[in-house]
C-alpha positions in Angstrom: 9.3 86.0 54.7 10.0 89.2 52.8 9.3 90.0 49.8 12.5 92.4 48.6 14.2 91.3 45.8 16.6 89.1 46.7 19.1 90.5 43.9 22.9 90.1 44.5 24.5 94.0 44.6 27.5 92.4 42.6 24.9 91.2 39.8 23.1 94.4 39.4 26.1 95.9 39.2 27.1 93.8 36.2 23.9 94.5 34.7 24.5 98.2 34.9 28.0 98.1 33.2 26.1 96.8 30.2 22.8 98.8 30.2 23.9 101.1 27.5 26.1 98.3 25.5 25.1 94.8 25.7 27.2 93.0 24.0 31.0 92.7 24.7 33.1 94.1 22.0 35.0 90.8 21.6 31.6 89.3 20.7 30.1 91.4 18.4 31.9 89.6 15.9 29.8 86.3 17.5 26.7 87.8 17.7 24.9 91.0 16.5 22.2 92.6 18.9 19.3 91.9 17.0 19.9 88.5 17.2 20.7 89.3 20.9 17.0 90.5 21.1 15.6 87.2 19.2 17.2 84.8 22.2 16.0 87.3 24.3 12.4 86.3 22.6 13.2 82.1 23.0 14.3 82.7 26.9 11.1 84.7 27.3 9.1 81.5 25.6 11.3 79.0 27.4 11.9 80.4 31.2 7.4 80.5 30.7 7.2 77.2 30.2 9.8 76.5 33.0 7.8 78.2 35.7 4.5 76.2 34.4 7.2 73.1 35.5 8.0 74.8 38.9 5.0 75.7 39.7 3.5 72.2 39.2 6.5 71.1 41.3 6.5 73.1 44.3 2.1 73.9 44.1 2.5 77.6 43.6 2.2 80.2 41.2 5.0 80.9 39.8 6.0 84.0 37.0 8.5 84.7 35.8 9.9 88.8 34.3 11.1 89.2 31.2 14.9 88.7 30.9 17.8 90.8 30.8 20.2 89.7 28.5 24.2 90.6 27.8 27.2 88.9 26.4 30.1 88.7 28.4 33.2 86.5 29.8 32.4 84.0 32.1 34.6 84.9 34.3 33.0 88.3 34.8 30.3 87.1 35.2 31.0 83.8 38.6 33.1 87.0 39.8 30.2 88.9 40.4 27.9 86.5 42.2 28.1 85.6 46.1 29.0 82.7 47.8 27.4 80.1 48.1 26.0 79.4 44.8 24.9 76.4 43.0 25.8 75.8 39.2 23.6 73.3 37.3 24.7 72.2 33.8 23.4 70.5 31.3 25.6 69.5 27.6 23.2 69.5 24.8 23.1 66.2 22.9 21.1 66.7 19.9 19.7 69.8 18.2 22.0 72.0 19.6 25.2 72.3 20.3 27.1 73.1 23.8 25.2 73.6 27.1 22.8 75.6 29.6 23.1 76.3 32.7 21.0 77.5 35.5 22.9 79.5 39.0 20.7 79.8 42.0 22.1 80.9 45.3 22.4 79.0 48.4 19.2 80.6 49.9 17.1 80.0 46.8 18.4 76.1 47.3 16.6 76.0 51.2 13.6 78.0 49.8 12.7 76.0 47.1 14.0 72.5 48.9 11.3 73.1 52.2 9.0 74.2 50.0 9.3 71.0 48.2 9.0 69.0 51.7 6.3 70.5 52.5 7.6 73.7 54.0 6.3 77.1 53.6 9.4 79.1 52.7 10.8 79.1 55.9 14.5 78.2 56.6 16.9 78.9 59.4 20.0 81.5 59.6 22.9 80.7 59.0 21.8 78.1 56.2 23.1 74.4 56.6 22.3 72.8 53.6 22.9 68.9 53.3 22.7 66.5 50.3 18.8 66.1 50.3 18.3 70.2 49.6 20.8 70.6 47.3 19.4 67.2 45.4 16.0 68.8 45.8 17.2 71.9 44.0 19.3 69.8 41.4 16.0 67.9 40.3 14.3 71.2 40.2 16.1 72.3 37.7 17.1 70.0 35.5 13.4 69.5 35.5 12.8 73.5 34.5 16.1 72.8 31.7 14.1 70.1 30.5 11.0 71.7 30.1 12.8 74.2 28.6 14.5 71.7 26.5 10.7 70.6 24.9 10.0 74.2 24.3 12.5 74.5 22.2 12.0 71.4 20.0 8.4 73.1 19.9 9.6 76.4 18.6 12.2 75.2 16.5 10.7 72.2 14.7 13.8 70.2 15.8 14.2 67.8 18.2 16.1 69.0 21.3 18.1 66.4 23.7 19.8 67.0 26.7 22.5 65.1 28.9 21.9 64.4 32.7 22.8 67.7 34.1 26.1 68.2 35.8 26.4 69.8 39.7 29.2 72.5 41.2 29.0 73.8 44.4 30.4 76.8 44.7 30.7 77.4 48.7 34.2 79.7 48.8 34.4 82.6 46.5 38.3 83.2 47.3 38.8 79.5 45.9 36.5 79.4 43.7 37.0 78.3 39.6 35.6 81.6 37.7 35.9 79.6 34.6 33.9 76.5 35.9 32.0 76.3 31.7 33.7 74.5 29.3 34.2 77.6 26.7 37.2 80.2 25.8 34.1 82.5 23.8 32.0 84.7 25.7 28.6 83.6 26.9 25.3 84.5 26.9 23.8 85.7 30.0 19.8 86.1 30.7 18.8 87.5 34.0 15.3 86.7 35.2 13.3 88.1 38.3 11.6 84.9 39.8 8.2 85.6 42.0 7.2 81.8 44.0 3.2 82.3 45.0 3.6 85.1 47.8 6.2 83.7 49.6 9.3 85.2 48.0 11.2 86.6 45.1 14.9 86.1 43.4 16.6 86.0 40.7 17.3 83.3 38.4 20.8 83.0 36.3 20.8 81.4 32.5 24.3 81.4 31.5 24.6 80.2 27.3 28.0 79.8 25.5 27.5 81.6 22.1 27.3 79.2 19.7 24.3 77.2 21.2 22.5 81.3 21.3 23.4 81.8 17.5 21.6 78.6 17.2 18.9 79.2 18.6 18.0 82.4 16.8 19.3 80.7 13.5 16.0 78.2 13.4 13.7 80.3 15.1 14.5 83.6 12.2 14.9 79.8 9.6 11.6 79.1 10.8 10.3 82.6 10.9 11.0 81.8 6.7 13.9 84.3 7.2 17.0 81.7 6.1 16.9 79.0 3.8 17.9 75.7 5.1 21.0 74.6 3.8 21.1 70.9 2.9 23.9 69.4 4.5 21.5 71.1 7.6 18.8 69.6 7.0 17.2 67.3 9.6 20.1 67.6 11.6 21.6 70.6 14.1 23.5 73.6 13.1 26.7 72.7 11.4 30.1 73.1 13.0 30.6 76.7 11.2 27.3 78.7 12.0 25.8 81.0 9.0 27.0 84.6 8.7 24.4 86.8 10.2 24.5 90.0 8.2 21.9 92.7 8.3 19.0 90.3 9.9 15.6 91.6 10.0 14.0 93.3 13.0 12.0 90.8 15.3 8.9 91.8 13.0 9.2 88.1 11.1 10.0 86.3 14.2 7.0 87.6 15.9 4.9 86.4 12.9 5.9 82.8 13.3 2.6 80.6 13.5 1.2 79.4 17.1 -0.7 77.0 18.4 -3.7 78.6 19.9 -6.0 77.2 22.7 -9.3 78.0 24.7 -9.8 75.4 27.7 -12.4 75.8 30.6 -10.6 74.4 33.3 -8.7 70.7 33.8 -9.8 67.8 35.9 -8.1 64.2 36.2 -10.4 61.6 35.5 -10.0 58.0 35.4 -10.4 55.5 32.5 -13.9 54.7 33.8 -14.5 57.8 34.3 -14.5 58.2 30.6 -15.8 55.2 29.6 -19.3 56.7 31.7 -19.5 59.5 28.8 -22.9 59.2 26.6 -24.3 61.4 24.7 -26.4 64.1 26.5 -24.4 63.1 30.1 -23.7 66.0 31.8 -20.3 66.6 34.0 -20.0 68.8 37.3 -17.0 71.1 37.2 -15.4 72.5 40.0 -14.9 76.1 38.4 -16.8 79.1 37.0 -18.3 77.9 33.7 -17.5 80.9 32.1 -14.1 81.5 33.2 -12.0 80.4 30.1 -7.7 80.5 29.7 -6.0 81.3 26.4 -2.4 78.7 26.1 0.0 79.2 23.6 2.0 76.4 22.7 1.1 74.9 26.1 1.6 77.7 28.0 -1.2 79.8 29.6 -0.6 83.5 29.0 -4.2 84.7 29.2 -7.4 83.9 31.5 -10.8 85.8 30.8 -14.4 85.1 30.4 -16.9 83.9 27.9 -19.6 86.6 26.9 -22.7 85.8 25.3 -22.0 86.9 21.4 -19.5 84.2 21.5 -16.2 86.0 22.3 -13.9 86.0 25.4 -13.0 88.8 27.0 -9.8 88.9 28.7 -9.5 89.5 32.5 -6.2 88.9 33.1 -2.6 88.7 31.5 -0.4 86.1 32.3 2.5 86.8 31.3 4.9 86.9 33.6 5.7 90.7 34.6 
């Protein structure tokens, strides 16, 4: 499979139009650039967690790049897609309002389902999808969104739960509904470059309604100590009318949010019998270099290194997607 990026020309043109001004004029009263920056950071963390889930499902290394994020009308987004493509929409049941949507191409569906069924990412053209391939891709995307929801729960300190996914396969652009999402407001569109092993590169599109995006920014800024929790919002999702964001601070406060960091030498799968055989002074055989250390933040591996004799860890690899 070629490693050329499968980015559609129309999507490139859409994001290029917003390169200097990422927020559409009519959306400026709904979302600020500082909120959009915060949302980008949240998306980066959540998709990093989703990448881990995708990697486990496909048994392949998966890297996801930092998102490009814009705010525009959903009609403009969906008119830019070349059909066929698959929309997977998940509505939030608690913690957040609104929805989260992933959009992937027909070719991505075929590639992902082929790998899941033991293939090597080789597909025949013209592509003919069956319910099996669509169901496999839907399950993958559903688990990725579920992993992202779990990551948000950890980031915000608020339980985030989702409804079962709604799937829409769009085969004919001329007859496609360019407003399939349940909102009349602009949407936040994040574009992630994804690489699966050495097999292929592609682009995942994530679409979120502006209310959900505002909630996400609010929760993170609140956890950073930049907002107080209103009494009516304590222990529940954000109210129907979120607080106005005025003169938001820069991301320094957001980036100061404490995270749990752990160092691991590796992982093994044991039975309870193996655990029962542990004893003081016993030795364990490990199938990886003893000096190799992984650095994890909130369960996501962000770097690898080697243990030095002075007790420090020397970083040898940054695992943040590039």
